[in-house]
C-alpha positions in Angstrom: 69.2 87.0 45.2 66.4 86.7 47.8 66.8 88.1 51.3 67.7 85.7 54.1 66.0 85.9 57.4 67.0 84.5 60.8 64.6 82.0 62.2 65.0 80.5 65.7 63.4 77.4 67.2 62.5 78.2 70.8 61.6 75.9 73.7 59.9 77.2 76.9 61.1 74.7 79.5 59.7 76.6 82.5 56.1 76.4 81.2 54.6 72.9 82.0 51.9 73.4 79.3 54.4 73.6 76.5 57.7 72.1 77.9 59.4 69.9 75.4 57.7 71.6 72.4 59.6 73.8 69.9 58.2 77.0 68.3 59.7 78.8 65.4 60.1 82.6 65.5 61.6 85.3 63.3 64.6 86.9 65.1 65.4 90.5 64.1 68.4 90.6 66.4 72.1 89.8 65.6 73.8 87.3 67.8 71.1 84.7 68.2 72.8 81.4 69.1 71.7 78.0 70.4 71.3 78.3 74.2 70.6 82.0 74.3 67.6 83.0 76.4 64.9 85.0 74.7 61.6 86.7 75.5 58.9 85.8 73.0 55.1 85.9 72.6 53.5 82.6 73.2 49.9 81.3 72.6 46.9 83.0 71.1 47.1 85.8 73.6 50.8 86.5 72.9 51.8 86.5 76.5 55.5 87.2 76.7 57.5 84.3 78.1 61.2 83.4 78.6 62.5 80.6 76.4 65.7 79.2 75.1 66.9 79.1 71.5 67.4 75.4 70.5 68.2 76.0 66.8 69.1 78.8 64.4 68.2 78.8 60.7 69.0 81.4 58.0 66.7 81.0 55.0 64.7 82.8 52.4 61.1 83.6 53.1 59.9 80.8 50.7 62.0 78.3 52.7 60.8 79.5 56.2 60.1 76.8 58.7 56.7 78.4 59.4 54.5 80.6 57.1 56.3 84.0 56.9 53.0 85.9 57.1 52.0 84.2 60.3 55.3 83.8 62.2 55.8 85.7 65.4 59.0 87.7 66.3 61.4 87.4 69.2 61.0 90.5 71.4 64.3 90.4 73.2 67.6 88.4 73.5 68.7 87.9 77.1 71.9 87.0 78.7 73.3 83.5 78.4 71.3 80.9 80.3 74.2 79.9 82.5 74.7 83.5 83.7 70.9 83.6 84.5 71.2 80.4 86.5 74.1 81.9 88.5 72.0 85.0 89.2 69.1 82.7 90.3 71.5 80.9 92.7 72.6 84.2 94.2 69.0 85.2 94.7 68.2 81.8 96.3 71.2 82.2 98.6 70.1 85.7 99.7 66.6 84.4 100.4 68.0 81.5 102.4 70.1 83.8 104.5 67.1 86.1 105.2 65.1 83.0 106.3 67.9 81.8 108.5 68.1 85.3 110.2 64.4 85.3 110.8 64.6 81.8 112.3 67.5 82.8 114.5 65.5 85.9 115.8 62.6 83.6 116.7 64.9 81.2 118.6 66.4 84.1 120.6 62.9 85.0 122.0 
């Protein structure tokens, strides 16, 4: 019986150059699910970017969605996207509060 590998289809929605496109990666980590955020190399320079898993496929090397000898690997699984959005909202709120304080100080002058 041939070994099965975990392949994931990743989208990089924050990058306008590749938004809407799907790229296949080999995922060496357990727990890869649709909607999970990942860090993966992208492009010919293999710059690490944050993406989102859109599909998971377990298959033998001969049935890989991309040639197994050329496929890139996921570097890191991140927290759930929803949790990241909440963190971003908290950061935005903190930044807004700092801006409001600066504006209030200028008004007091």
